[in-house]
C-alpha positions in Angstrom: 0.0 0.0 0.0 1.4 3.4 -1.1 1.6 5.7 1.9 3.2 9.1 2.7 3.2 10.4 6.2 4.2 14.0 7.0 5.4 15.2 10.4 7.3 18.1 12.0 4.7 20.8 11.7 3.9 23.1 14.5 3.7 26.7 15.8 6.8 28.9 15.4 7.5 32.6 15.6 8.5 34.7 12.7 12.1 34.2 11.8 12.2 30.7 13.3 12.8 27.3 11.7 11.1 24.0 11.3 12.0 20.7 9.6 9.3 18.7 8.0 9.6 15.0 7.3 7.7 12.7 4.9 8.1 9.0 5.4 7.3 6.8 2.4 6.3 3.2 2.0 4.8 0.9 -0.6 6.6 2.2 -3.7 10.0 2.7 -5.2 11.0 5.8 -3.2 14.6 6.1 -4.4 13.6 6.3 -8.0 10.7 8.7 -7.5 11.1 12.5 -7.7 9.4 14.0 -4.6 7.8 17.4 -4.0 6.5 19.6 -1.3 3.3 21.6 -1.7 1.4 23.8 0.7 -2.1 25.2 1.0 -2.8 28.4 3.0 -6.2 29.1 4.5 -8.6 30.1 1.8 -6.0 29.7 -1.0 -5.2 27.1 -3.6 -2.5 24.4 -3.6 1.0 25.9 -4.1 4.0 24.0 -5.3 7.0 24.6 -3.0 9.9 22.4 -4.1 10.9 19.2 -6.0 13.9 16.9 -5.6 15.0 14.1 -8.0 15.4 10.5 -6.8 19.2 10.8 -6.7 19.1 14.3 -5.1 21.1 15.6 -8.0 18.4 18.1 -9.0 16.2 20.3 -6.8 14.0 23.3 -7.6 12.1 25.8 -5.5 9.4 28.3 -5.9 10.5 31.9 -5.8 8.6 32.5 -2.6 10.8 30.0 -0.6 14.1 30.1 -2.6 17.0 30.8 -0.3 15.0 30.0 2.9 13.9 26.4 2.4 16.0 23.4 1.6 14.6 20.1 0.3 16.5 16.9 0.9 16.0 13.1 1.1 17.5 10.0 2.7 16.7 7.1 0.4 17.9 4.5 2.9 15.3 5.8 5.3 12.7 6.5 2.6 12.3 9.9 4.0 11.9 13.3 2.4 12.7 16.5 4.3 12.0 20.2 4.1 14.2 22.5 6.2 12.4 25.8 6.6 14.3 28.8 7.9 13.5 32.5 8.3 9.8 31.7 8.4 7.3 34.3 7.7 3.6 34.6 8.4 2.9 34.0 4.7 4.4 30.5 5.2 1.5 29.5 7.4 -0.2 26.6 5.6 -0.8 22.8 5.5 2.2 21.2 3.9 1.9 18.1 1.8 4.5 15.8 0.2 3.8 14.0 -3.0 5.5 11.4 -5.3 5.8 12.5 -8.9 4.0 10.2 -11.3 6.5 8.4 -13.7 6.6 10.1 -17.0 5.6 13.5 -15.7 7.5 16.6 -16.5 10.2 17.9 -14.0 8.8 19.6 -10.9 5.1 19.4 -11.8 2.9 21.9 -10.1 -0.4 20.2 -10.4 -1.8 17.5 -8.0 -2.8 15.3 -11.0 0.9 14.6 -11.7 1.3 12.9 -8.4 0.3 9.3 -7.7 1.1 9.4 -4.0 0.1 12.1 -1.5 0.3 12.6 2.2 -2.3 13.8 4.7 -0.5 17.1 5.4 1.1 18.7 8.4 0.1 22.2 9.7 2.7 24.9 10.0 1.7 28.1 11.7 4.0 31.1 11.9 3.0 33.8 14.4 4.2 37.4 14.2 
């Protein structure tokens, strides 16, 4: 059974840091590009970052570039998102997803993912 479980969310002050984790099971994690998305209250789903299976390639949205770092540990089947210099605008539910094989690089639509987590809440207070 394909499963992704996010953890690490919480309440943090502006300027603080958090590290999110996403543990995978039931599919070939090391050969699957993985992404983080987020959804703020009342807003649509926003792509945040993507990393290739080998960690050779990574990409970020302009809104998080320079503050967030995506990484993975294939031996642990775990994806990470290190979030620094957090802002109130980063408040959202964060999701991880496994890119569907054959999709373009760093797809920004939910339909291009065939595994999806339940989300973890990140709240940044000012």
